[in-house]
TIMAR-609996 format. One record per atom (N, C-alpha, C): atom name; x, y, z; residue number from 1. Coordinates in nm, 3 decimals, decimal comma. Each point is the difference from the previous one (the first is absolute). Layout:
residues N
DOLO  atome       px       py       pz  num
DOLO     CA        X        Y        Z  NUM
...
END
This chain:
residues 117
DOLO  atome       px       py       pz  num
DOLO      N    2,730    9,020   -7,357    1
DOLO     CA    0,041   -0,025    0,133    1
DOLO      C   -0,034   -0,146    0,036    1
DOLO      N    0,099   -0,073    0,055    2
DOLO     CA   -0,019   -0,140    0,035    2
DOLO      C   -0,060   -0,011    0,140    2
DOLO      N   -0,086   -0,097    0,014    3
DOLO     CA   -0,059   -0,024    0,131    3
DOLO      C    0,100   -0,075    0,087    3
DOLO      N    0,005    0,036    0,125    4
DOLO     CA    0,091   -0,064    0,094    4
DOLO      C   -0,058   -0,133    0,046    4
DOLO      N    0,081   -0,104   -0,008    5
DOLO     CA   -0,045   -0,132    0,045    5
DOLO      C    0,014   -0,006    0,152    5
DOLO      N   -0,102   -0,042    0,064    6
DOLO     CA    0,005   -0,013    0,146    6
DOLO      C   -0,019   -0,146    0,037    6
DOLO      N    0,065   -0,036    0,106    7
DOLO     CA   -0,012   -0,137    0,049    7
DOLO      C   -0,091    0,003    0,121    7
DOLO      N   -0,098   -0,083   -0,003    8
DOLO     CA   -0,091   -0,011    0,114    8
DOLO      C    0,026   -0,130    0,072    8
DOLO      N   -0,007    0,007    0,128    9
DOLO     CA    0,013   -0,121    0,081    9
DOLO      C   -0,140   -0,049    0,031    9
DOLO      N   -0,021   -0,126   -0,025   10
DOLO     CA   -0,129   -0,061    0,029   10
DOLO      C    0,009   -0,062    0,138   10
DOLO      N   -0,089    0,039    0,085   11
DOLO     CA   -0,001   -0,054    0,136   11
DOLO      C   -0,073   -0,134    0,000   11
DOLO      N    0,063   -0,097    0,065   12
DOLO     CA   -0,062   -0,133    0,010   12
DOLO      C   -0,110    0,003    0,104   12
DOLO      N   -0,104   -0,067   -0,033   13
DOLO     CA   -0,111   -0,012    0,093   13
DOLO      C    0,038   -0,105    0,104   13
DOLO      N   -0,011    0,031    0,128   14
DOLO     CA    0,036   -0,098    0,102   14
DOLO      C   -0,076   -0,131   -0,021   14
DOLO      N    0,074   -0,110    0,007   15
DOLO     CA   -0,061   -0,132   -0,018   15
DOLO      C   -0,006   -0,044   -0,146   15
DOLO      N    0,038    0,087   -0,094   16
DOLO     CA   -0,005   -0,040   -0,141   16
DOLO      C    0,129   -0,072   -0,038   16
DOLO      N   -0,006   -0,081   -0,103   17
DOLO     CA    0,115   -0,076   -0,047   17
DOLO      C    0,069    0,073   -0,114   17
DOLO      N    0,129   -0,020   -0,008   18
DOLO     CA    0,077    0,053   -0,112   18
DOLO      C    0,014   -0,113   -0,101   18
DOLO      N   -0,102   -0,017   -0,082   19
DOLO     CA   -0,005   -0,112   -0,094   19
DOLO      C    0,115    0,008   -0,100   19
DOLO      N    0,026    0,118   -0,051   20
DOLO     CA    0,109    0,016   -0,098   20
DOLO      C    0,133   -0,041    0,064   20
DOLO      N    0,024    0,045    0,122   21
DOLO     CA    0,124   -0,035    0,070   21
DOLO      C    0,011   -0,150    0,022   21
DOLO      N   -0,110   -0,063    0,034   22
DOLO     CA    0,000   -0,144    0,022   22
DOLO      C    0,028   -0,076   -0,129   22
DOLO      N   -0,059    0,046   -0,110   23
DOLO     CA    0,023   -0,064   -0,130   23
DOLO      C    0,145    0,016   -0,041   23
DOLO      N    0,055    0,121    0,018   24
DOLO     CA    0,140    0,024   -0,038   24
DOLO      C    0,095   -0,083    0,087   24
DOLO      N   -0,031   -0,014    0,127   25
DOLO     CA    0,081   -0,083    0,088   25
DOLO      C   -0,004   -0,145   -0,044   25
DOLO      N   -0,117   -0,047   -0,039   26
DOLO     CA   -0,014   -0,137   -0,050   26
DOLO      C    0,077   -0,022   -0,128   26
DOLO      N   -0,003    0,100   -0,089   27
DOLO     CA    0,075   -0,012   -0,127   27
DOLO      C    0,150   -0,004    0,029   27
DOLO      N    0,044    0,080    0,095   28
DOLO     CA    0,142   -0,002    0,037   28
DOLO      C    0,041   -0,134    0,058   28
DOLO      N   -0,086   -0,057    0,083   29
DOLO     CA    0,028   -0,132    0,059   29
DOLO      C    0,003   -0,108   -0,107   29
DOLO      N   -0,089    0,011   -0,098   30
DOLO     CA   -0,003   -0,097   -0,110   30
DOLO      C    0,128    0,008   -0,082   30
DOLO      N    0,043    0,122   -0,030   31
DOLO     CA    0,124    0,018   -0,077   31
DOLO      C    0,119   -0,055    0,077   31
DOLO      N    0,007    0,028    0,130   32
DOLO     CA    0,111   -0,049    0,082   32
DOLO      C   -0,002   -0,153    0,007   32
DOLO      N   -0,119   -0,058    0,007   33
DOLO     CA   -0,013   -0,145    0,005   33
DOLO      C    0,050   -0,063   -0,128   33
DOLO      N   -0,031    0,062   -0,112   34
DOLO     CA    0,045   -0,053   -0,129   34
DOLO      C    0,151    0,007   -0,014   34
DOLO      N    0,061    0,100    0,064   35
DOLO     CA    0,146    0,014   -0,005   35
DOLO      C    0,068   -0,096    0,097   35
DOLO      N   -0,079   -0,064    0,085   36
DOLO     CA    0,057   -0,092    0,097   36
DOLO      C    0,047    0,070    0,127   36
DOLO      N   -0,038    0,124    0,019   37
DOLO     CA    0,043    0,076    0,116   37
DOLO      C   -0,077   -0,047    0,124   37
DOLO      N    0,073   -0,029    0,106   38
DOLO     CA   -0,062   -0,042    0,125   38
DOLO      C   -0,032    0,123    0,084   38
DOLO      N   -0,123    0,014    0,040   39
DOLO     CA   -0,041    0,109    0,087   39
DOLO      C   -0,069   -0,059    0,122   39
DOLO      N   -0,021    0,082    0,100   40
DOLO     CA   -0,066   -0,049    0,121   40
DOLO      C   -0,144   -0,042   -0,028   40
DOLO      N   -0,060    0,057   -0,104   41
DOLO     CA   -0,137   -0,039   -0,035   41
DOLO      C   -0,004   -0,137   -0,067   41
DOLO      N    0,105   -0,035   -0,072   42
DOLO     CA   -0,001   -0,124   -0,077   42
DOLO      C    0,089   -0,110    0,058   42
DOLO      N    0,089    0,036    0,091   43
DOLO     CA    0,099   -0,094    0,051   43
DOLO      C   -0,002    0,003    0,153   43
DOLO      N   -0,050   -0,106    0,063   44
DOLO     CA   -0,005    0,001    0,147   44
DOLO      C    0,140   -0,006    0,059   44
DOLO      N    0,027    0,086    0,096   45
DOLO     CA    0,129    0,005    0,066   45
DOLO      C   -0,023   -0,011    0,150   45
DOLO      N    0,074   -0,089    0,061   46
DOLO     CA   -0,012   -0,019    0,145   46
DOLO      C    0,106    0,085    0,068   46
DOLO      N   -0,042    0,084    0,093   47
DOLO     CA    0,096    0,082    0,075   47
DOLO      C    0,072   -0,088    0,100   47
DOLO      N    0,131    0,009    0,000   48
DOLO     CA    0,080   -0,078    0,093   48
DOLO      C    0,085    0,096    0,083   48
DOLO      N    0,015   -0,034    0,125   49
DOLO     CA    0,085    0,079    0,088   49
DOLO      C    0,146   -0,015   -0,044   49
DOLO      N    0,079    0,101    0,032   50
DOLO     CA    0,143   -0,006   -0,031   50
DOLO      C    0,062   -0,114    0,081   50
DOLO      N    0,093   -0,073   -0,059   51
DOLO     CA    0,063   -0,109    0,074   51
DOLO      C    0,080    0,056    0,117   51
DOLO      N   -0,004   -0,069    0,111   52
DOLO     CA    0,079    0,045    0,116   52
DOLO      C    0,128   -0,083    0,005   52
DOLO      N    0,109    0,068    0,022   53
DOLO     CA    0,129   -0,066    0,006   53
DOLO      C    0,065    0,033    0,133   53
DOLO      N    0,043   -0,101    0,070   54
DOLO     CA    0,069    0,023    0,128   54
DOLO      C    0,145    0,038   -0,029   54
DOLO      N    0,064    0,068    0,095   55
DOLO     CA    0,141    0,035   -0,021   55
DOLO      C    0,087   -0,123   -0,026   55
DOLO      N   -0,026   -0,109    0,074   56
DOLO     CA    0,079   -0,123   -0,020   56
DOLO      C   -0,022   -0,057   -0,140   56
DOLO      N   -0,122    0,011   -0,048   57
DOLO     CA   -0,031   -0,050   -0,134   57
DOLO      C    0,074    0,080   -0,107   57
DOLO      N    0,007    0,131    0,020   58
DOLO     CA    0,074    0,085   -0,095   58
DOLO      C    0,146   -0,041   -0,007   58
DOLO      N    0,060   -0,022    0,115   59
DOLO     CA    0,141   -0,041    0,005   59
DOLO      C    0,016   -0,136   -0,067   59
DOLO      N   -0,092   -0,094    0,030   60
DOLO     CA    0,007   -0,134   -0,061   60
DOLO      C   -0,007    0,007   -0,152   60
DOLO      N   -0,090    0,083   -0,052   61
DOLO     CA   -0,015    0,013   -0,145   61
DOLO      C    0,131    0,050   -0,061   61
DOLO      N    0,056    0,104    0,060   62
DOLO     CA    0,124    0,058   -0,053   62
DOLO      C    0,115   -0,099    0,009   62
DOLO      N    0,010   -0,069    0,113   63
DOLO     CA    0,110   -0,097    0,016   63
DOLO      C   -0,016   -0,120   -0,092   63
DOLO      N   -0,123   -0,041   -0,025   64
DOLO     CA   -0,024   -0,111   -0,093   64
DOLO      C    0,047    0,037   -0,141   64
DOLO      N   -0,015    0,129   -0,034   65
DOLO     CA    0,044    0,047   -0,131   65
DOLO      C    0,151    0,021   -0,006   65
DOLO      N    0,064   -0,004    0,119   66
DOLO     CA    0,145    0,018    0,012   66
DOLO      C    0,045    0,135   -0,055   66
DOLO      N   -0,071    0,105    0,040   67
DOLO     CA    0,040    0,135   -0,039   67
DOLO      C    0,008    0,088    0,124   67
DOLO      N    0,083    0,101   -0,010   68
DOLO     CA    0,018    0,091    0,114   68
DOLO      C   -0,121    0,091    0,015   68
DOLO      N   -0,006    0,062    0,116   69
DOLO     CA   -0,109    0,093    0,028   69
DOLO      C    0,002    0,117   -0,100   69
DOLO      N    0,118    0,051   -0,030   70
DOLO     CA    0,008    0,115   -0,090   70
DOLO      C   -0,041   -0,037   -0,143   70
DOLO      N    0,036   -0,119   -0,045   71
DOLO     CA   -0,040   -0,043   -0,134   71
DOLO      C   -0,151   -0,022   -0,006   71
DOLO      N   -0,056   -0,064    0,103   72
DOLO     CA   -0,144   -0,023    0,004   72
DOLO      C   -0,075    0,133    0,002   72
DOLO      N    0,050    0,095    0,077   73
DOLO     CA   -0,063    0,133    0,005   73
DOLO      C    0,004    0,067   -0,137   73
DOLO      N    0,110   -0,016   -0,071   74
DOLO     CA    0,009    0,058   -0,136   74
DOLO      C   -0,103   -0,064   -0,093   74
DOLO      N   -0,014   -0,132    0,008   75
DOLO     CA   -0,099   -0,068   -0,085   75
DOLO      C   -0,142    0,045    0,031   75
DOLO      N   -0,027    0,025    0,129   76
DOLO     CA   -0,134    0,044    0,041   76
DOLO      C   -0,020    0,150   -0,020   76
DOLO      N    0,107    0,069   -0,042   77
DOLO     CA   -0,004    0,146   -0,021   77
DOLO      C   -0,035    0,073    0,129   77
DOLO      N    0,063   -0,045    0,108   78
DOLO     CA   -0,021    0,065    0,129   78
DOLO      C    0,135    0,026    0,066   78
DOLO      N   -0,001    0,080    0,103   79
DOLO     CA    0,121    0,035    0,072   79
DOLO      C    0,044   -0,119    0,086   79
DOLO      N    0,131   -0,015    0,016   80
DOLO     CA    0,053   -0,109    0,082   80
DOLO      C   -0,050    0,012    0,144   80
DOLO      N   -0,006    0,123    0,052   81
DOLO     CA   -0,049    0,022    0,136   81
DOLO      C   -0,146   -0,043    0,014   81
DOLO      N   -0,078    0,023   -0,103   82
DOLO     CA   -0,141   -0,040    0,003   82
DOLO      C   -0,011   -0,151    0,010   82
DOLO      N    0,076   -0,071   -0,082   83
DOLO     CA    0,000   -0,147    0,005   83
DOLO      C    0,050   -0,048    0,136   83
DOLO      N    0,101    0,065    0,052   84
DOLO     CA    0,052   -0,034    0,132   84
DOLO      C   -0,109    0,017    0,107   84
DOLO      N   -0,075    0,109   -0,008   85
DOLO     CA   -0,109    0,023    0,095   85
DOLO      C   -0,108   -0,107   -0,012   85
DOLO      N   -0,029   -0,043   -0,122   86
DOLO     CA   -0,098   -0,107   -0,021   86
DOLO      C    0,050   -0,130    0,065   86
DOLO      N    0,128   -0,031   -0,025   87
DOLO     CA    0,056   -0,126    0,050   87
DOLO      C    0,015    0,000    0,152   87
DOLO      N    0,013    0,116    0,060   88
DOLO     CA    0,016    0,008    0,145   88
DOLO      C   -0,131    0,029    0,071   88
DOLO      N   -0,109    0,009   -0,075   89
DOLO     CA   -0,132    0,018    0,060   89
DOLO      C   -0,033    0,141    0,044   89
DOLO      N    0,083    0,097   -0,037   90
DOLO     CA   -0,028    0,140    0,038   90
DOLO      C   -0,102    0,064   -0,092   90
DOLO      N   -0,020   -0,059   -0,117   91
DOLO     CA   -0,098    0,050   -0,097   91
DOLO      C   -0,052   -0,119   -0,079   91
DOLO      N   -0,113    0,022   -0,068   92
DOLO     CA   -0,058   -0,105   -0,084   92
DOLO      C    0,000    0,048   -0,144   92
DOLO      N    0,024   -0,092   -0,094   93
DOLO     CA   -0,008    0,039   -0,142   93
DOLO      C   -0,143    0,040   -0,035   93
DOLO      N   -0,013    0,099   -0,089   94
DOLO     CA   -0,135    0,038   -0,044   94
DOLO      C   -0,058   -0,113   -0,086   94
DOLO      N   -0,125    0,013   -0,036   95
DOLO     CA   -0,070   -0,108   -0,072   95
DOLO      C    0,070   -0,038   -0,130   95
DOLO      N    0,048    0,100   -0,074   96
DOLO     CA    0,065   -0,028   -0,129   96
DOLO      C    0,132   -0,074    0,021   96
DOLO      N    0,079    0,045    0,097   97
DOLO     CA    0,128   -0,066    0,027   97
DOLO      C   -0,023   -0,142    0,052   97
DOLO      N   -0,098   -0,017    0,087   98
DOLO     CA   -0,030   -0,133    0,053   98
DOLO      C   -0,043   -0,095   -0,111   98
DOLO      N   -0,078    0,050   -0,094   99
DOLO     CA   -0,044   -0,083   -0,112   99
DOLO      C    0,119   -0,038   -0,089   99
DOLO      N    0,088    0,096   -0,025  100
DOLO     CA    0,118   -0,027   -0,082  100
DOLO      C    0,091   -0,103    0,068  100
DOLO      N    0,021    0,016    0,130  101
DOLO     CA    0,084   -0,095    0,073  101
DOLO      C   -0,066   -0,138    0,002  101
DOLO      N   -0,131   -0,005    0,010  102
DOLO     CA   -0,071   -0,129   -0,006  102
DOLO      C    0,016   -0,065   -0,136  102
DOLO      N    0,001    0,080   -0,106  103
DOLO     CA    0,026   -0,054   -0,134  103
DOLO      C    0,141   -0,059   -0,008  103
DOLO      N    0,097    0,071    0,058  104
DOLO     CA    0,138   -0,048    0,002  104
DOLO      C    0,008   -0,131    0,078  104
DOLO      N   -0,074   -0,008    0,110  105
DOLO     CA   -0,001   -0,122    0,082  105
DOLO      C   -0,057   -0,118   -0,080  105
DOLO      N   -0,112    0,025   -0,068  106
DOLO     CA   -0,068   -0,106   -0,075  106
DOLO      C    0,074   -0,036   -0,130  106
DOLO      N    0,055    0,101   -0,065  107
DOLO     CA    0,069   -0,018   -0,129  107
DOLO      C    0,138    0,066    0,009  107
DOLO      N    0,101   -0,073    0,048  108
DOLO     CA    0,134    0,059    0,020  108
DOLO      C    0,061    0,062   -0,125  108
DOLO      N   -0,040   -0,045   -0,119  109
DOLO     CA    0,055    0,059   -0,122  109
DOLO      C   -0,045    0,145   -0,019  109
DOLO      N   -0,095    0,044    0,082  110
DOLO     CA   -0,045    0,139   -0,006  110
DOLO      C    0,115    0,095    0,029  110
DOLO      N    0,096   -0,045    0,082  111
DOLO     CA    0,115    0,085    0,034  111
DOLO      C    0,078    0,035   -0,126  111
DOLO      N    0,024   -0,099   -0,087  112
DOLO     CA    0,072    0,029   -0,124  112
DOLO      C   -0,081    0,093   -0,089  112
DOLO      N   -0,129   -0,018   -0,001  113
DOLO     CA   -0,086    0,088   -0,081  113
DOLO      C    0,004    0,143    0,053  113
DOLO      N    0,000    0,015    0,132  114
DOLO     CA    0,010    0,133    0,059  114
DOLO      C    0,134    0,064   -0,032  114
DOLO      N    0,105   -0,081    0,003  115
DOLO     CA    0,133    0,052   -0,030  115
DOLO      C    0,009    0,049   -0,144  115
DOLO      N   -0,075   -0,063   -0,089  116
DOLO     CA    0,006    0,035   -0,142  116
DOLO      C   -0,075    0,129   -0,032  116
DOLO      N   -0,090    0,039    0,088  117
DOLO     CA   -0,080    0,120   -0,028  117
DOLO      C    0,075    0,124    0,043  117
END
């Protein structure tokens, strides 16, 4: 007859350190560092607020690119009505859309890249 293997849970003593866990975490960080992986522990990142775009600015960006509202909406992967609401000030683009539009403003060739995807 085989003995049944049982798993016991070891309760941590309050205030004690998990040395094994800390060592394993350090080994993981070392391996990631050697691979060139950027993590929050190894790579400082500054949190930045989402760019704010005024309705007039949105229209200016689109007109500077010489594209229609419907084409611009397609490139941004959003509904034409949504873009219209942004341009008329009835709604604001979310952080991701505002960042993408800011990229298009700064680097107009981004529009062609978006069209290719």
